[in-house]
C-alpha positions as CSV (number, residue, x, y, z in Angstrom):
1,X,4.8,-109.3,-34.2
2,X,1.9,-111.6,-33.5
3,X,0.7,-111.5,-30.0
4,X,-1.5,-114.0,-28.1
5,X,-4.9,-112.9,-26.7
6,X,-5.9,-112.5,-23.1
7,X,-9.7,-112.8,-22.8
8,X,-11.7,-111.2,-20.0
9,X,-14.9,-112.5,-18.4
10,X,-18.2,-110.9,-19.2
11,X,-18.4,-107.3,-17.9
12,X,-14.9,-107.4,-16.6
13,X,-13.9,-104.7,-19.1
14,X,-16.1,-102.0,-17.4
15,X,-13.4,-100.8,-15.0
16,X,-10.8,-100.7,-17.8
17,X,-13.1,-98.7,-20.2
18,X,-13.6,-96.3,-17.3
19,X,-9.9,-95.6,-17.2
20,X,-8.2,-98.1,-15.0
21,X,-5.0,-99.8,-16.3
22,X,-4.8,-103.0,-14.2
23,X,-6.2,-106.5,-14.9
24,X,-6.8,-108.9,-12.0
25,X,-6.4,-112.6,-12.3
26,X,-10.0,-113.3,-11.2
27,X,-11.2,-111.2,-14.2
28,X,-9.7,-113.6,-16.8
29,X,-11.6,-116.2,-18.8
30,X,-9.1,-118.9,-18.0
31,X,-11.0,-121.4,-20.0
32,X,-10.5,-119.4,-23.2
33,X,-7.0,-118.1,-22.3
34,X,-5.3,-119.9,-19.4
35,X,-2.9,-117.8,-17.4
36,X,-0.4,-120.6,-17.3
37,X,0.0,-120.2,-21.0
38,X,1.8,-116.9,-20.5
39,X,5.3,-116.1,-19.1
40,X,6.1,-113.1,-17.0
41,X,7.2,-110.4,-19.4
42,X,5.0,-111.4,-22.3
43,X,2.8,-108.9,-24.1
44,X,-0.7,-109.8,-25.1
45,X,-3.8,-108.4,-26.8
46,X,-6.4,-107.8,-24.1
47,X,-9.9,-108.7,-25.3
48,X,-13.4,-108.1,-23.9
49,X,-15.6,-111.2,-23.4
50,X,-17.0,-110.7,-26.9
51,X,-13.6,-110.6,-28.5
52,X,-13.2,-106.9,-29.0
53,X,-9.6,-105.8,-28.6
54,X,-9.0,-103.4,-25.7
55,X,-5.3,-102.8,-26.0
56,X,-1.8,-104.3,-25.3
57,X,-1.0,-105.5,-21.9
58,X,2.2,-106.5,-20.1
59,X,1.8,-109.9,-18.4
60,X,2.6,-110.9,-14.8
61,X,0.6,-114.2,-14.9
62,X,1.6,-115.4,-11.4
63,X,0.5,-112.2,-9.6
64,X,-2.9,-110.9,-8.5
65,X,-2.5,-108.0,-10.9
66,X,-1.8,-110.3,-13.8
67,X,-1.6,-107.7,-16.6
68,X,-1.1,-103.9,-17.0
69,X,-2.3,-101.9,-19.9
70,X,0.6,-100.6,-22.0
71,X,-1.5,-99.1,-24.9
72,X,-5.1,-98.9,-25.9
73,X,-4.0,-99.2,-29.5
74,X,-3.1,-102.7,-30.5
75,X,-0.7,-101.4,-33.1
76,X,1.5,-100.0,-30.4
77,X,3.4,-102.8,-28.7
78,X,6.2,-102.0,-26.2
79,X,9.3,-101.6,-28.3
80,X,12.0,-98.9,-28.7
81,X,9.6,-96.8,-30.8
82,X,6.9,-96.7,-28.1
83,X,9.5,-96.0,-25.4
84,X,10.9,-93.1,-27.3
85,X,7.5,-91.6,-27.8
86,X,6.5,-92.1,-24.1
87,X,9.8,-90.7,-22.9
88,X,9.3,-87.6,-25.0
89,X,5.8,-87.1,-23.5
90,X,7.3,-87.5,-20.0
91,X,10.1,-85.0,-20.8
92,X,7.7,-82.4,-22.2
93,X,5.9,-82.2,-18.8
94,X,9.0,-82.1,-16.7
95,X,10.6,-79.4,-19.0
96,X,7.4,-77.4,-18.5
97,X,7.6,-77.7,-14.7
98,X,11.3,-77.3,-13.9
99,X,14.0,-75.1,-15.2
100,X,16.8,-77.5,-14.3
101,X,17.1,-81.3,-15.2
102,X,16.5,-82.7,-11.7
103,X,13.3,-84.6,-11.3
104,X,11.5,-87.9,-11.7
105,X,11.3,-88.4,-15.4
106,X,9.1,-91.5,-15.4
107,X,6.6,-92.6,-12.7
108,X,5.3,-96.0,-13.8
109,X,1.6,-96.4,-14.5
110,X,0.9,-92.7,-14.3
111,X,3.2,-92.1,-17.3
112,X,1.8,-95.2,-19.1
113,X,5.1,-97.1,-18.5
114,X,4.2,-99.6,-15.8
115,X,7.1,-101.1,-14.0
116,X,9.5,-98.3,-14.9
117,X,10.9,-95.5,-12.8
118,X,13.5,-93.0,-14.0
119,X,15.0,-90.3,-11.9
120,X,17.1,-87.7,-13.7
121,X,20.2,-86.0,-12.1
122,X,21.3,-83.7,-14.9
123,X,23.5,-85.8,-17.2
124,X,22.9,-89.0,-15.2
125,X,19.8,-91.3,-15.1
126,X,18.9,-93.8,-12.4
127,X,16.5,-96.4,-13.5
128,X,14.4,-99.0,-11.6
129,X,12.7,-101.9,-13.5
130,X,10.0,-103.6,-11.4
131,X,8.4,-105.7,-14.1
132,X,9.6,-108.6,-16.3
133,X,8.3,-106.9,-19.4
134,X,10.5,-103.8,-18.8
135,X,13.4,-106.1,-17.9
136,X,12.9,-108.0,-21.2
137,X,13.1,-104.6,-23.1
138,X,15.9,-103.1,-21.1
139,X,18.2,-102.8,-24.2
140,X,15.4,-101.0,-26.1
141,X,15.0,-98.8,-23.0
142,X,18.7,-97.9,-22.9
143,X,18.7,-97.0,-26.6
144,X,15.6,-94.9,-26.1
145,X,17.0,-93.0,-23.1
146,X,20.2,-92.3,-24.9
147,X,18.3,-91.1,-28.0
148,X,15.9,-88.8,-26.0
149,X,18.2,-87.5,-23.3
150,X,21.8,-88.1,-24.4
151,X,23.0,-88.8,-20.8
152,X,26.6,-89.3,-19.7
153,X,25.6,-92.3,-17.7
154,X,22.7,-94.6,-16.9
155,X,22.5,-96.7,-13.7
156,X,20.1,-99.6,-13.3
157,X,19.3,-99.6,-9.6
158,X,17.4,-102.9,-9.6
159,X,17.8,-103.9,-6.0
160,X,14.2,-103.5,-4.7
161,X,11.8,-106.1,-3.3
162,X,9.3,-105.4,-6.1
163,X,11.4,-107.5,-8.4
164,X,11.0,-110.6,-6.3
165,X,7.3,-110.9,-7.2
166,X,8.3,-111.0,-10.9
167,X,11.0,-113.6,-10.3
168,X,13.7,-111.2,-11.3
169,X,17.2,-111.0,-9.8
170,X,18.4,-108.0,-7.9
171,X,21.4,-106.1,-9.2
172,X,22.9,-102.6,-9.5
173,X,24.8,-101.9,-12.8
174,X,26.0,-98.9,-14.8
175,X,24.6,-99.9,-18.2
176,X,25.7,-96.9,-20.2
177,X,28.7,-94.6,-19.7
178,X,30.1,-94.1,-16.2
179,X,28.1,-93.1,-13.2
180,X,29.8,-91.6,-10.1
181,X,29.0,-92.8,-6.6
182,X,27.6,-89.3,-5.8
183,X,25.8,-87.1,-8.3
184,X,24.8,-83.5,-8.1
185,X,21.3,-82.0,-8.0
186,X,19.6,-78.8,-7.0
187,X,16.3,-78.5,-5.3
188,X,14.5,-75.3,-4.3
189,X,17.8,-73.4,-4.8
190,X,19.7,-75.7,-2.5
191,X,22.6,-77.9,-3.7
192,X,22.9,-81.6,-2.9
193,X,24.9,-84.7,-3.8
194,X,23.0,-88.0,-3.8
195,X,24.5,-91.4,-3.4
196,X,22.9,-93.1,-6.3
197,X,24.8,-96.4,-6.1
198,X,24.7,-97.1,-2.3
199,X,21.8,-94.9,-1.2
200,X,18.2,-95.6,-0.7
201,X,16.0,-96.2,-3.7
202,X,17.4,-94.1,-6.5
203,X,19.5,-92.1,-4.1
204,X,17.1,-89.2,-3.7
205,X,13.5,-88.5,-3.0
206,X,12.1,-86.0,-5.4
207,X,8.5,-86.6,-4.3
208,X,8.7,-84.1,-1.3
209,X,10.2,-81.3,-3.4
210,X,7.2,-79.0,-3.1
211,X,6.6,-79.8,0.6
212,X,10.2,-79.0,1.4
213,X,9.9,-75.7,-0.5
214,X,7.1,-74.8,1.9
215,X,9.4,-75.0,4.9
216,X,10.9,-71.6,4.3
217,X,8.4,-69.4,6.1
218,X,8.2,-71.7,9.1
219,X,12.0,-72.3,9.8
220,X,13.6,-68.9,9.5
221,X,15.4,-68.1,12.8
222,X,14.0,-71.3,14.4
223,X,15.4,-74.4,16.0
224,X,14.5,-77.4,13.9
225,X,14.5,-81.2,14.5
226,X,14.6,-83.4,11.4
227,X,13.7,-87.0,12.0
228,X,14.6,-89.9,9.6
229,X,16.8,-87.3,8.0
230,X,18.5,-89.5,5.4
231,X,21.1,-87.2,3.6
232,X,19.4,-84.0,4.6
233,X,16.7,-83.3,2.1
234,X,14.6,-81.5,4.7
235,X,17.2,-80.6,7.3
236,X,19.8,-79.0,5.0
237,X,17.1,-77.1,3.2
238,X,15.8,-75.8,6.6
239,X,19.2,-74.6,7.4
240,X,19.6,-73.0,4.0
241,X,16.2,-71.3,4.5
242,X,17.5,-69.5,7.6
243,X,17.0,-71.9,10.5
244,X,19.2,-71.0,13.5
245,X,20.0,-74.6,14.4
246,X,19.0,-78.0,12.9
247,X,19.3,-81.5,14.5
248,X,19.3,-84.4,12.0
249,X,18.5,-87.8,13.4
250,X,19.0,-91.0,11.4
251,X,20.0,-94.6,12.2
252,X,22.5,-94.7,9.3
253,X,26.0,-93.3,9.7
254,X,26.3,-93.3,5.9
255,X,23.2,-91.1,5.6
256,X,24.5,-88.7,8.2
257,X,27.8,-88.4,6.4
258,X,25.6,-87.3,3.5
259,X,24.0,-84.7,5.7
260,X,27.4,-83.3,6.6
261,X,28.5,-83.4,3.0
262,X,25.4,-81.5,1.8
263,X,25.5,-79.0,4.6
264,X,29.1,-78.2,3.7
265,X,28.0,-77.7,0.0
266,X,25.7,-75.0,1.1
267,X,27.8,-73.3,3.8
268,X,25.5,-74.3,6.7
269,X,27.6,-77.0,8.4
270,X,27.9,-74.9,11.6
271,X,24.1,-75.0,11.9
272,X,23.8,-78.8,11.7
273,X,24.1,-81.4,14.5
274,X,23.8,-85.0,13.5
275,X,22.4,-87.6,15.9
276,X,23.0,-91.2,14.9
277,X,20.7,-93.9,16.3
278,X,17.1,-95.3,16.5
279,X,14.7,-92.3,16.1
280,X,12.5,-93.5,19.0
281,X,15.5,-93.8,21.3
282,X,16.8,-90.5,20.2
283,X,13.4,-88.8,21.0
284,X,13.5,-90.3,24.5
285,X,17.0,-88.9,25.0
286,X,16.1,-85.5,23.7
287,X,13.1,-85.4,26.0
288,X,15.1,-86.4,29.0
289,X,17.6,-83.7,28.2
290,X,14.6,-81.2,28.1
291,X,15.4,-80.2,24.6
292,X,12.7,-78.1,22.8
293,X,12.3,-77.2,19.2
294,X,10.3,-74.7,17.2
295,X,9.8,-77.0,14.2
296,X,9.8,-80.8,14.0
297,X,9.9,-82.6,10.6
298,X,8.8,-86.1,10.8
299,X,9.1,-88.0,7.5
300,X,9.5,-91.7,8.4
301,X,9.8,-94.7,6.1
302,X,6.6,-96.5,5.3
303,X,5.2,-98.1,8.5
304,X,2.3,-99.7,6.5
305,X,3.5,-101.7,3.5
306,X,0.5,-104.0,3.2
307,X,-3.1,-103.7,4.1
308,X,-2.7,-106.2,7.0
309,X,-0.2,-103.8,8.6
310,X,-2.7,-100.9,8.9
311,X,-3.6,-101.4,12.5
312,X,0.0,-101.8,13.8
313,X,1.2,-99.1,11.4
314,X,-1.3,-96.5,12.5
315,X,-0.3,-97.2,16.1
316,X,3.3,-96.6,15.1
317,X,2.4,-93.3,13.5
318,X,0.5,-92.3,16.6
319,X,3.4,-93.2,18.9
320,X,5.9,-91.3,16.7
321,X,3.8,-88.1,16.3
322,X,2.8,-87.9,19.9
323,X,6.4,-88.3,21.0
324,X,7.5,-85.6,18.6
325,X,4.8,-83.2,19.9
326,X,6.3,-83.5,23.4
327,X,9.4,-81.8,22.0
328,X,7.7,-78.8,20.5
329,X,7.7,-75.4,22.1
330,X,4.5,-73.6,23.1
331,X,3.9,-72.3,19.6
332,X,5.5,-75.1,17.6
333,X,5.2,-76.4,14.0
334,X,5.0,-80.1,13.2
335,X,5.5,-81.3,9.6
336,X,4.1,-84.8,9.7
337,X,4.6,-86.9,6.5
338,X,3.8,-90.4,5.4
339,X,4.8,-92.4,2.3
340,X,2.5,-95.3,3.2
341,X,0.1,-95.7,0.4
342,X,-2.3,-97.5,2.7
343,X,-2.5,-94.7,5.3
344,X,-5.3,-92.3,4.2
345,X,-4.7,-88.6,4.7
346,X,-7.8,-88.3,6.9
347,X,-6.4,-91.1,9.1
348,X,-3.1,-89.2,9.5
349,X,-5.0,-86.1,10.3
350,X,-7.0,-87.9,13.0
351,X,-3.8,-89.4,14.4
352,X,-2.4,-85.9,14.8
353,X,-5.7,-84.6,16.4
354,X,-5.8,-87.5,18.8
355,X,-2.2,-87.1,19.8
356,X,-2.5,-83.4,20.4
357,X,-5.6,-83.8,22.5
358,X,-3.9,-86.6,24.5
359,X,-1.2,-84.0,25.4
360,X,-3.9,-81.4,26.2
361,X,-2.8,-79.2,23.3
362,X,-4.7,-77.4,20.6
363,X,-3.8,-78.1,17.0
364,X,-4.3,-76.1,13.8
365,X,-3.9,-77.7,10.4
366,X,-2.1,-75.1,8.3
367,X,-1.1,-76.9,5.0
368,X,-1.7,-80.1,3.2
369,X,0.9,-81.4,0.8
370,X,1.2,-84.3,-1.7
371,X,3.8,-85.5,-4.1
372,X,5.1,-83.1,-6.7
373,X,3.8,-83.0,-10.3
374,X,6.7,-85.1,-11.6
375,X,4.9,-87.9,-9.7
376,X,1.6,-87.5,-11.4
377,X,-1.4,-89.3,-9.9
378,X,-3.5,-91.5,-12.2
379,X,-7.1,-90.6,-11.1
380,X,-8.3,-94.2,-11.6
381,X,-5.5,-95.7,-9.5
382,X,-5.4,-94.6,-5.9
383,X,-2.2,-96.4,-5.4
384,X,-0.3,-93.8,-7.5
385,X,-0.9,-91.2,-4.7
386,X,1.1,-92.1,-1.7
387,X,2.7,-89.0,-0.3
388,X,0.9,-87.1,2.5
389,X,2.4,-84.1,4.3
390,X,0.5,-82.1,7.0
391,X,1.9,-79.0,8.5
392,X,0.4,-78.2,11.9
393,X,0.7,-75.7,14.6
394,X,0.6,-76.9,18.3
395,X,-0.6,-74.4,20.9
396,X,-1.2,-74.6,24.7
397,X,-4.7,-75.6,25.7
398,X,-5.5,-72.1,27.0
């Protein structure tokens, strides 16, 4: 297969040689290799200004990140063979980490498969394709997944906004075998069923696995409030870890049905109370009712999706965390999380400090958490680290 060349400007290869995987449109020598000569999904040989080959890239010529490195060896284009090899490399890590097949198998750039996410639920795989290159090779991908993992079913959950930038249609389709609406998984010894077809993202959020495991010593015998609960990843585990009572708050009736379903699976339904509605309104009502909790878990959706949202987003995190602190008892624990890539951990820490001081309370930072190792961070790409989780203790100012 003969591939076209994509030529960089002088010195534009330094960042790539240092380990980065992305190529920006302003780094391209468009006189030598015009970007309008490529289609989204094409593969090309990336060249330094002097013509030396740097590797194979996947093209997104209409985006700021116009190319992503697939391989530093020009002999290894993206095809079924490369996919099988990369999937086996991914699998070898997850097999080392986990004794059961429930995890994120592929995490995009960090696993050298840009534009691809695969979550594994035992015999079922849920796949998200966010690039035209991966979309063009979806049949190779299906064959590779079947060869490596021998699943009973593969679901393509391609309904995210990320596809819009690539000009790709959104769809959800079982592309191999049959995939049930709810699939089983186990996390930290707790059983769940995830709605892979109708649920958020792939149906489950494996990224907080390690942070949820750390709930155990804080919740035993305690009254817990789980905000933005979705289907109970935090709340049901808190109940299973020995919490005396857990309130789960979410705006989605469908999600709360999932909480009840998963609570019943683990025999803790009598401990769970579901509150449907806007979280900020629910917090007002709980405060008005003079409710108090020993532990509050606050894991909201991303308030900062773009850099221009940082100011308003940080204000939203401040408002949310300060409001939750008002519901904590005298010696309360707050688990404050963020999945906003653009919110730096130090900024979240400062938000918590500022909120505590505004309420005239002392705060201790007990634990810092990040995403689990099945979401490996690429050290050259800060964007691959997005999860922050800070466990704090709130005390009276005396």
